[in-house]
C-alpha positions as CSV (number, residue, x, y, z in Angstrom):
1,M,-90.8,69.4,376.5
2,S,-88.4,66.7,375.4
3,N,-85.8,67.1,372.6
4,P,-86.9,65.5,369.3
5,S,-85.5,62.2,368.3
6,F,-86.0,60.0,365.2
7,F,-87.2,56.4,364.9
8,C,-85.2,54.2,362.5
9,K,-87.6,54.3,359.6
10,E,-88.0,58.1,359.9
11,L,-84.2,58.5,359.9
12,Q,-83.8,56.1,357.0
13,A,-86.4,58.0,354.9
14,I,-84.5,61.3,355.3
15,T,-81.0,60.0,354.8
16,T,-81.7,58.0,351.6
17,K,-82.7,61.3,349.9
18,F,-79.1,62.6,350.3
19,S,-76.7,59.6,350.7
20,P,-76.3,55.9,350.2
21,T,-77.6,54.5,353.4
22,T,-77.4,51.0,355.0
23,M,-79.7,49.7,357.7
24,V,-78.6,46.6,359.5
25,E,-81.1,45.0,361.9
26,S,-80.2,43.1,365.1
27,S,-82.7,40.8,366.9
28,Q,-84.7,43.7,368.3
29,G,-82.7,46.8,367.1
30,A,-81.0,48.4,364.1
31,L,-78.0,50.4,363.1
32,L,-78.1,53.0,360.3
33,F,-75.0,54.0,358.4
34,T,-74.5,56.8,355.9
35,E,-71.8,57.3,353.3
36,Y,-72.4,61.0,354.1
37,G,-69.7,61.7,356.7
38,A,-69.1,57.9,357.1
39,R,-71.4,58.0,360.1
40,L,-73.1,55.5,362.3
41,L,-76.0,57.9,362.3
42,G,-78.6,55.8,364.0
43,L,-78.2,53.3,366.9
44,F,-81.4,51.6,368.0
45,P,-81.3,48.8,370.6
46,R,-85.1,48.4,369.9
47,R,-86.7,49.4,366.6
48,D,-89.8,50.6,368.4
49,L,-87.8,53.3,370.3
50,P,-86.0,56.4,369.0
51,N,-82.4,56.9,368.3
52,V,-80.0,57.0,371.3
53,L,-77.6,59.1,369.2
54,W,-78.5,62.7,368.5
55,N,-79.7,64.1,365.1
56,P,-80.9,67.7,364.5
57,A,-84.6,68.2,364.1
58,N,-83.9,69.8,360.7
59,L,-81.8,66.9,359.5
60,D,-83.1,67.1,355.9
61,E,-82.0,70.8,355.7
62,V,-78.6,70.1,357.2
63,M,-77.9,67.3,354.7
64,A,-79.2,69.2,351.8
65,S,-76.7,72.0,352.7
66,K,-73.9,69.4,353.0
67,L,-73.1,70.5,356.6
68,W,-71.4,68.5,359.3
69,A,-74.0,68.6,362.2
70,I,-76.1,65.6,361.2
71,G,-75.3,63.8,364.5
72,G,-74.3,60.1,365.1
73,E,-70.9,58.7,365.8
74,R,-68.2,60.5,363.8
75,L,-64.5,60.7,363.1
76,W,-62.5,63.9,363.4
77,L,-58.8,64.8,363.6
78,S,-57.1,66.1,366.7
79,P,-55.7,68.5,368.0
80,E,-58.7,70.8,367.7
81,R,-56.6,73.8,368.2
82,T,-54.5,73.1,365.1
83,F,-57.3,72.2,362.6
84,Y,-60.5,73.9,363.9
85,Y,-59.7,77.4,364.9
86,D,-59.0,80.4,362.6
87,N,-57.0,81.9,365.4
88,P,-55.5,79.0,367.2
89,R,-53.3,81.1,369.5
90,D,-56.4,82.4,371.3
91,F,-58.8,79.5,370.4
92,E,-61.0,81.9,368.4
93,G,-63.0,81.5,365.2
94,W,-64.0,77.8,365.6
95,F,-65.1,76.1,362.4
96,T,-65.5,72.7,360.9
97,P,-63.4,72.0,357.8
98,S,-65.8,70.5,355.3
99,E,-62.9,68.6,353.7
100,M,-62.8,66.5,356.9
101,D,-66.5,66.6,357.9
102,P,-68.7,65.6,356.1
103,G,-65.7,65.0,353.8
104,H,-65.9,63.2,350.5
105,Y,-66.4,59.6,351.6
106,T,-67.1,56.8,349.1
107,T,-68.1,53.3,349.8
108,I,-65.2,50.9,349.2
109,G,-66.6,47.7,350.8
110,S,-69.4,46.5,353.0
111,L,-69.7,49.2,355.7
112,Q,-66.3,50.5,354.7
113,Y,-65.8,54.1,353.7
114,Q,-62.8,56.2,352.6
115,S,-62.2,59.9,352.0
116,N,-59.2,61.8,350.5
117,F,-58.6,65.4,351.5
118,A,-56.2,68.2,352.3
119,A,-55.9,69.3,355.9
120,F,-55.1,72.9,356.7
121,D,-52.9,73.5,359.7
122,C,-54.0,76.8,361.2
123,V,-51.0,77.0,363.5
124,M,-48.4,76.6,360.7
125,N,-50.6,78.3,358.1
126,E,-49.9,75.3,355.8
127,S,-52.0,72.9,353.8
128,Y,-51.1,69.2,354.0
129,E,-52.0,67.2,350.8
130,G,-52.3,63.4,350.6
131,C,-54.5,63.0,353.6
132,S,-57.1,60.3,354.0
133,A,-59.6,58.8,356.4
134,E,-61.1,55.3,356.5
135,R,-63.8,53.8,358.6
136,I,-64.7,50.1,358.8
137,F,-67.7,49.0,360.8
138,K,-68.4,45.4,361.9
139,I,-71.8,44.6,363.5
140,H,-71.8,42.9,366.9
141,E,-73.8,39.7,366.5
142,T,-73.9,39.1,370.2
143,D,-74.0,41.2,373.3
144,P,-70.5,41.7,374.7
145,F,-71.8,42.2,378.2
146,S,-74.3,39.3,378.1
147,T,-77.0,41.5,379.7
148,G,-80.1,39.8,378.2
149,L,-81.4,43.2,377.2
150,A,-82.2,44.6,373.8
151,H,-78.9,45.5,372.2
152,A,-77.2,46.9,369.1
153,G,-73.5,47.6,368.6
154,T,-70.6,47.7,366.2
155,T,-66.8,47.6,366.2
156,I,-65.2,50.6,364.4
157,T,-61.7,50.6,362.9
158,D,-60.6,54.2,362.1
159,T,-57.6,55.2,360.2
160,M,-56.5,58.9,359.8
161,V,-53.5,59.7,357.6
162,I,-51.8,63.1,357.3
163,G,-49.5,63.6,354.4
164,V,-46.5,64.9,356.4
165,T,-44.3,63.7,359.2
166,H,-43.2,65.4,362.4
167,I,-46.8,66.4,363.4
168,D,-48.5,65.4,366.7
169,M,-52.0,64.2,365.7
170,C,-54.5,61.5,366.4
171,A,-57.8,60.2,365.2
172,W,-60.7,61.4,367.3
173,S,-64.0,59.5,367.8
174,L,-67.0,61.5,368.9
175,A,-70.5,60.0,369.7
176,M,-73.2,62.7,369.7
177,V,-75.8,61.4,372.2
178,F,-79.4,62.3,372.8
179,T,-80.4,64.2,375.9
180,N,-83.9,65.1,377.3
181,G,-82.3,68.4,378.5
182,L,-83.4,70.0,381.8
183,S,-86.5,67.8,382.2
184,S,-84.4,64.6,382.6
185,P,-80.6,65.1,382.0
186,G,-78.3,62.3,380.9
187,T,-75.3,61.2,382.8
188,A,-71.9,60.4,381.3
189,L,-69.9,58.0,383.5
190,F,-66.2,57.2,383.3
191,P,-64.1,54.5,385.1
192,I,-61.2,56.1,386.9
193,K,-58.3,55.1,389.2
194,P,-58.3,55.9,392.9
195,N,-57.5,59.5,393.8
196,A,-58.2,60.6,390.2
197,S,-59.4,64.1,389.2
198,V,-61.1,65.5,386.2
199,L,-60.1,68.4,383.9
200,S,-62.3,71.3,382.8
201,Y,-61.3,71.8,379.1
202,F,-63.1,75.1,378.6
203,T,-64.3,77.2,381.6
204,P,-64.4,75.6,385.0
205,I,-67.3,73.1,385.2
206,P,-69.7,73.9,388.1
207,A,-69.7,71.5,391.0
208,D,-73.4,70.6,390.4
209,R,-72.4,69.3,386.9
210,V,-69.5,67.0,387.8
211,S,-68.3,64.8,390.6
212,V,-65.7,62.2,391.3
213,E,-67.1,59.1,393.1
214,A,-65.6,55.8,394.2
215,G,-64.3,54.2,391.0
216,Y,-66.0,56.6,388.5
217,A,-66.5,60.2,387.5
218,R,-69.9,61.5,386.5
219,Y,-70.9,64.5,384.3
220,K,-74.3,66.0,383.6
221,I,-75.4,66.2,380.0
222,D,-78.4,68.5,379.5
223,A,-77.4,70.8,376.5
224,Q,-78.0,73.9,378.5
225,D,-74.4,75.3,379.0
226,I,-71.2,74.8,377.1
227,Y,-68.6,72.8,379.1
228,K,-66.2,70.1,378.4
229,L,-64.8,67.5,380.8
230,A,-61.6,65.5,380.2
231,I,-59.8,62.7,382.0
232,R,-56.0,62.4,381.9
233,P,-54.5,59.1,380.7
234,E,-52.8,58.8,384.1
235,D,-56.3,58.5,385.6
236,M,-57.8,56.2,383.1
237,C,-58.4,52.4,383.7
238,F,-56.6,50.4,381.1
239,D,-57.5,47.1,382.7
240,N,-61.0,47.9,381.7
241,P,-61.6,48.6,378.0
242,V,-64.8,50.5,378.8
243,K,-63.9,54.2,378.7
244,A,-67.3,55.9,378.8
245,V,-70.9,55.0,379.6
246,Y,-73.8,57.3,378.9
247,V,-77.2,56.8,380.7
248,S,-80.5,58.5,379.9
249,A,-84.2,58.0,379.8
250,Y,-85.9,57.9,376.4
251,P,-88.0,61.0,375.7
252,D,-91.5,60.8,377.3
253,S,-90.9,57.2,378.3
254,D,-90.3,55.0,381.4
255,T,-87.7,53.1,379.3
256,W,-84.0,53.9,379.6
257,F,-80.9,53.4,377.5
258,C,-77.2,53.4,377.8
259,V,-74.4,53.9,375.3
260,I,-71.0,52.3,376.0
261,K,-67.7,53.2,374.2
262,S,-64.8,50.9,374.7
263,T,-61.1,50.7,373.5
264,N,-57.6,50.6,374.8
265,D,-56.2,52.2,371.6
266,M,-55.7,55.5,373.4
267,P,-52.9,57.7,374.8
268,R,-51.4,56.3,378.0
269,S,-49.3,59.3,379.0
270,Q,-49.2,63.1,378.6
271,E,-46.5,62.6,375.9
272,E,-49.0,60.6,373.9
273,C,-51.8,63.2,374.3
274,V,-52.0,65.8,371.6
275,D,-55.1,67.9,372.3
276,P,-54.4,70.9,374.6
277,A,-57.2,72.4,376.7
278,K,-58.7,75.7,375.6
279,G,-59.0,76.8,379.3
280,N,-55.4,75.8,380.1
281,P,-53.3,75.3,376.9
282,D,-50.1,74.7,378.8
283,G,-51.7,72.4,381.4
284,P,-52.4,68.7,381.5
285,K,-54.3,67.0,378.6
286,G,-57.1,64.5,378.5
287,G,-57.6,61.3,376.5
288,I,-61.3,60.8,377.4
289,Q,-63.5,63.9,376.8
290,S,-67.2,64.7,377.2
291,Y,-69.0,67.8,375.8
292,N,-72.2,69.4,377.0
293,A,-73.7,71.6,374.3
294,G,-75.4,74.9,374.9
295,P,-76.3,78.2,373.1
296,A,-73.4,79.2,370.9
297,P,-72.2,82.8,370.4
298,S,-73.8,82.7,366.9
299,G,-77.2,82.0,368.5
300,E,-77.3,78.4,367.3
301,H,-78.3,75.9,370.0
302,L,-77.8,72.3,369.2
303,L,-79.3,70.0,371.9
304,F,-76.8,67.2,372.3
305,G,-74.0,65.8,374.4
306,E,-70.8,64.0,373.4
307,I,-68.7,61.2,374.6
308,E,-65.3,61.4,372.9
309,L,-62.1,59.4,372.7
310,Q,-58.8,60.7,371.6
311,L,-57.3,57.6,369.9
312,V,-53.7,56.5,369.5
313,K,-51.1,59.2,368.6
314,G,-50.0,59.0,365.0
315,I,-46.8,57.3,364.0
316,E,-44.6,58.2,361.1
317,K,-44.7,55.8,358.1
318,D,-43.8,56.3,354.4
319,Q,-43.6,60.1,354.7
320,T,-47.0,60.3,356.4
321,T,-48.3,60.3,359.9
322,I,-50.9,57.6,360.7
323,S,-53.3,57.1,363.6
324,K,-55.2,53.8,363.4
325,A,-57.4,52.5,366.2
326,T,-60.2,50.0,366.9
327,H,-63.1,50.9,369.2
328,T,-66.6,49.8,369.9
329,I,-70.0,51.3,370.6
330,D,-72.9,49.4,372.1
331,A,-76.4,50.5,373.2
332,Y,-78.9,48.9,375.5
333,A,-82.6,49.5,376.3
334,G,-84.5,48.5,379.5
335,T,-85.9,49.7,382.7
336,K,-84.0,52.2,384.7
337,A,-82.8,49.5,387.2
338,E,-81.7,47.3,384.3
339,I,-79.7,50.0,382.6
340,L,-78.0,51.1,385.8
341,A,-77.1,47.4,386.4
342,V,-75.5,47.4,382.9
343,A,-73.6,50.6,383.8
344,K,-72.4,49.1,387.0
345,K,-71.1,46.0,385.2
346,A,-69.4,47.9,382.4
347,L,-67.7,50.3,384.9
348,R,-66.8,47.3,387.2
349,L,-68.2,49.0,390.2
350,N,-69.3,47.5,393.5
351,T,-72.3,49.7,393.8
352,V,-74.8,51.1,391.3
353,P,-73.6,54.5,389.9
354,V,-75.4,57.6,391.0
355,I,-76.9,59.6,388.0
356,Y,-78.2,63.1,387.6
């Protein structure tokens, strides 16, 4: 049984009940944006195929309740330990601050959204006023990889402002991707330097879920167990702006897709990384991260994976700390062989990558 996924008109019909929504069509595909959460909520290389980004099956209920878990490509604030745990010392009591997500975004221009909020620092037990987030989307009129395949994509400029100085923070981009689960898991792929290794950000990732290959690392996304992979800046390839490629079959289909996230606006050293690992808080930190969902202690089980980028570390300006970065997300649809060829090209490999 495949996980559910929405077609573009289905997704649009739901979101327009709760939020100003913009649908932009490409030659064969479409992108759906919502003011709610300032999300790229739907990414469709072909309009006759479902969303490559994850949305919950009960999306209407989630939006009606003004909750965060609507899926899509979203902006958060890092470090997670500081802003998302009631007990940050022990990484306990995880929550999503509604002031940040879904936030209170308003439309200030074409595909441009802004939110003002107060951020609560759980480590310092202090509220920071004068915070803001801004997202600007620019549609890709042409395919950046010249694949000849069905394509849809956008450039995103994210700005996160915290109303204090002397704080280590960064904007954090997370794309929630669709997975078929056990029946046909997805594979997240990351270009890496020779002799690189990967980090387990939570509990150690089993060997059957992750491997380091020649020129890339791969990670299984099946939404069956909670694990998070990360890659240190020292092991990332900055000569290639591509930072993550996600490959999967569409549900109940012979057609495949891939999602590519690219940027060089990222930390390049441990000093520029701000997000400590739950499994080893005093150990090395990662800039690229990837999350595999699974049953939560609450009993909730959201069936998605994530490819995440910790963006540039904030700099002090006018009594605030600002993290501003530009990144891209592109999606393609085709046969399995065609999609693996795109992944090979994006990762700059000599051979086709091996997937799960």
